[in-house]
Each structure stands twice: as structure tokens, then as C-alpha cells.
N, C-alpha and C positions, 0 to 999 in steps of 0.2 A: 728265262721266260719273264712277258709280261703280266699283269694283273689278267687282262683277257683268257690267255695262256691256260693260268693255272686255274680260273674258273672253268674253263670246257673242262679240264681234267679231273678236278675235282666231282664235276656233272657226271662225267662216265663213271667216277670212282662210287657214285651212287645210285648208278643202275642196278636193277633187280634181278638176280638169279631166281628162276624157278624151276623147281626139279619133280617130279611125280616121288612119293616116297617110297614108290617101289624100288626106285632107281636110287636112291639114297641109301637102303637099307640091301640092295644088292653086294656081292664079294667081287671089289675087284681095288687094282692098287695101281695107283698115279702119282708121279714123281711131283713134287711141288710146283717144280715149271710143267709139268704138262696141266697140273691142275689148274694153275693161273690161266696158262691160254685156252681151256677148253671152257671154263666158266667166264673167261672175258668174250668170248665166242657165243655163248648163251645168252649171254646178257643185250646180246645185240636182236634177238629174235624178237618181230614184231608179230601184232594181231593177224593180218593178214597172210604173213608167212606161209608156204608148206613146204612138204619133204624136198621138193626141188629147188629152193631160194639158196641162190650162194649167198656169202656173207665176205664183205671187203673188210680187210683190216687193215689200214694203214700201220705200217711196220713201227715207223719213228714215234706214233701216236702210243699204240701199243705198249711199247716199253716205257715212255714216258707216264702214263697211267699206271705201270704196274711197277714202277721204280727202276729199270733195268738197266745197265748200261755195259757197253763192251759191244761185241761182234753179233748185234741183235740178229742176223740173216743166216750166221751159220747155226747160231742157237736155235732159232725158230725151225731149220729146215728139218736139224734133229728133233725136236719135239713132235713136229707134226708129222714126221715118221715112224714115230712109237706111238701118237694118237691113233693114225689110219693102221697100222700094223697089229696093237694089240685088241684083241675080242675075248668075250668070255660067255660062255654060257649061263643066260637070267630067266630066270621065273617070272615073266611078265603078264601071265595072266592068271586067273582063279585057279586053272587047274594044274596038273602035275606036269606040263608040258615045257620044256626050257628052249628058249631063243636063243643061238648066235648071235650075239650083235658086238657092233665097234662102234666106235664115239663119231670117225668121219666116214661119208663115204666117199667123199672127192676131193683133191685137195692141190692148188696152184700156188704159185707164188714167184714173184717177180723180184728179181736181188733188188735189194737197198729202198723197195717202194711197198708193194703190197702183198698181202695174201688173198686169196680166194679158197673159200670152203662152203662144202655142204655135208650136214649131218646124217648118219646113217638112216636110211628107209624105217629101220626097224626103230631105231633111239629116236628118232624126231616127235613121236606122238606121249612122250615122257617127260616133253619139255615146253609143250607148247598147248595153248589155251587150257592151261591148267585152272585158272579162276573160275571161267566158264562151264568146266567138267565138273567141279566140285564145290559149286556156289551155295548147294544146297546146304551142306554139311560143314562145309570150311575145312573139311580132312581130306586126307590123301594126296596132299603135295605140300610143298615147304618154300618159302620165299626169303632171302635175305640179300641185303646189300653185299654188291661186289667187294666192297672196301672193309666189310667184317674180316675178310681173309686175306686179302691182298699181302699185307705183311708178314704173313705167318711162314717161316722156315721148315716147320714140320710137317710134314706130308700126313702123319698121323693127326695133328691139330687139324688141318683142314677136314678134313673124313669127320672124328669126332665132333666137330662144332654141326657138322650138318646132320649128323645123328642126332644128337644133344636138340638142336633146333628144331629138328623134325616132333620132338615129343612136347616142347613148351608152345601148343599154337594158343591158349588162352589160358588167362591168367599171370600173374606175376610170378611164381614160385610153383616150383614141382619136385617130387621124387621121383626116383625111376630105378630099376635095375636091369640089370645084364649078367647072364651066364656069362662067366670071362671065355669058355669055350667060343660061345656064340660073337661076344664081343671082338675075340682075335681073330675070327674067319672074318667077319663083315671089314675087320680093318687090314683082312691078309698079312699077320704078323703073330702066325702060328711056329716062327722059328725061335719065339721067346717061350721056352717051356716052365721056365721058372717063375712063380708071380713076382719076387724082388726085380727081375730082369724087365719083365713086361711093365711093369710100375715104373721105374727106373728110366727104360730107353722109349716107352709109348706115353704112358697116361700122363706123368708129370711133366712133360715137357711139352704136351698137346695142351695141358691144362695150362698151364702158364701163357701159352701165347692166346688162346680163348679169353681169357681172363682180361687181358692187359690189351687186344684189339680186337674184341668182338662185342656186342652190342648184350652180351649174357654173360652173367658169374655164374662158376662152377665148381664144386667141392666135390669129394670121392670118400668113402668110406667101406670099410669090411665089417661084418658082424662074425667073421670067425677066425680064430688065431693061427689054426693049422690046416693043409688041404684046403688052402680058400677057394670057393666056386663062385661066387656072385660079387658084382662089382656093384654098389650103389652111388648115384650121383643126386646131389642136389644142385638144381638150375633155378638161376634166378634172373631176371631183368633189369637190368642196369637203368639206374634213374639218370635225369639229366645232369646232374652234377657228374655224374661217374662217367656219363659220355663226354664231356666237354675234355674229363681227362686222357679218355680212350680214343679221342678222333686227332688229339696232340701226339700222343704216342703212334699212333700210327702213319698220320705224316711226319713226324719227324724219321720213321724206318722207310717210309716210301721214297722219300725227298732228301734223304740225307747219308743214309748208308745200306742201300740194299745194292748189291750189284749183281750180275748173274753168274760170277763165280760165286757167291757168297750163297744164292741158290741152289746152286747144283751141290755144294758142299751140305747144306741143309736136307738134301734130298735121302744121304742116308742114314736120318736121325729116326 
């Protein structure tokens, strides 16, 4: 690739993802690859778009931005089908009513060329015009650069980053805690019954990637020696010097070592 192509790729990686906090705190599970694709699609949403808007994704460009090599057509077909078929009940309003939602409403693909997709009608309001809707308080939604999560191989890393990023909207440092049962439910990892397994399989790998690739630093601790019920997090924004190293690590991962089979292997973490 020449310098102009590299600049374009980096510009796309710096696009922002906007999500309602209601959606971020919902209980759902996507693989790393599915999260990459849906977040890339979310970053394409523009101010004048509607729920009927179709988004066209160039397959080759998408793979370059995400650092994917290999049979991208077969991979993307599988991912799109998974995203289209997955649905879950989400409490989207202030009452007790739950709505069955999915990520995508319509999907088309041309072999080796393009993806055309439209978001689910009930999903779209939680991805669009969030800044305008919550401008009085600045609360209620979370935004971050796509490049903050693209290098991650742990599906829990991406989700935990979003959850913690949603908390540190103001200031440079924040202490927060979650009941472990609640956090497991949000991350869809209730299979890890024992705290040592949850810590080793979910929390530690997730925080390692958050600290290496994203714009925040996270540490965690417990105050209980037995029957641990709460997990405490310290969340800190990185300074400019720290972000230089972060950007270097992210680019190295994306442009040097991430292949589609690596991502699939990471889905099981």
C-alpha cells in the first residue's frame, strides 16, 4: 500500500462509534469478528441517515482497516448471517417492557466486492443522533474511536472496554464497582461459576488488551477474601505520551500480525 492508502485506512480507523448506554449495558454476546463488523458498520452512520438507510461496505477495504487476511468473502458471509440471526430481549425504555431486537434488518453481499446492510428498525434509534438527544447532560450515550477495539482478540475485552468507557465520561480517573453476577450477565459469561476462573478467563485477558490498545488504563481489585461478590475497577484516561505507545502497539497488531484465523481463535477466549 502507498502512503495515501495508509492515510485513508488510518482515517477510517479513527471514525467514531456511538452507542446508547442502554445498548452498552444490555446482555448480549458476539464473537470478536462479529463485533468488529458491526462496529465498523456503526461507524458509517451519518447525521441524515434513517432506519431505511443501506450502508455499503467494500470487502477489501474493510479487511484492510481491520487487519484481516484470508478468505474474507466466506468469513463475512458467516459473520453477517450470525449477526442477522442473533436476537435478544432488551429493556429499551423506562418501563418493564422488553423488545426483541437484532443487529441487522437486511443484508446483501456481492462475492469479492461489497456488503450492503441495513440496521434493525428497533436497534437504529440507539445508534443514531445520540449527541443531539443527550446534549443537555452529555450522559446517556458513549462514543469511542474504532481503533480502540480493532486489535483486540478477546470478545470480553471489547465488551468490558465499552462498559467501563461508558462510566468515565468526565474527569481523568474514576472508581467503580460491579456485583460479579451482574457483570457476568452483561458479558454473557455465566459459565464461569468460580471467581478464579472468571478472573483468569475473562477479566485478566480483557484488561490486558484494554490497557494495551485503548485510550484508558484499567486496574481491578476485590475487598473480600472469600465468597467474592463485587469487583472494583480503577479507570484512568491515558495521557499523550501513553497514547503514542498505544497507537504503535495497535498498528503493529493490525498491520502485522492479525489474520482472520487468529481472530476466530480469539473468539473462544
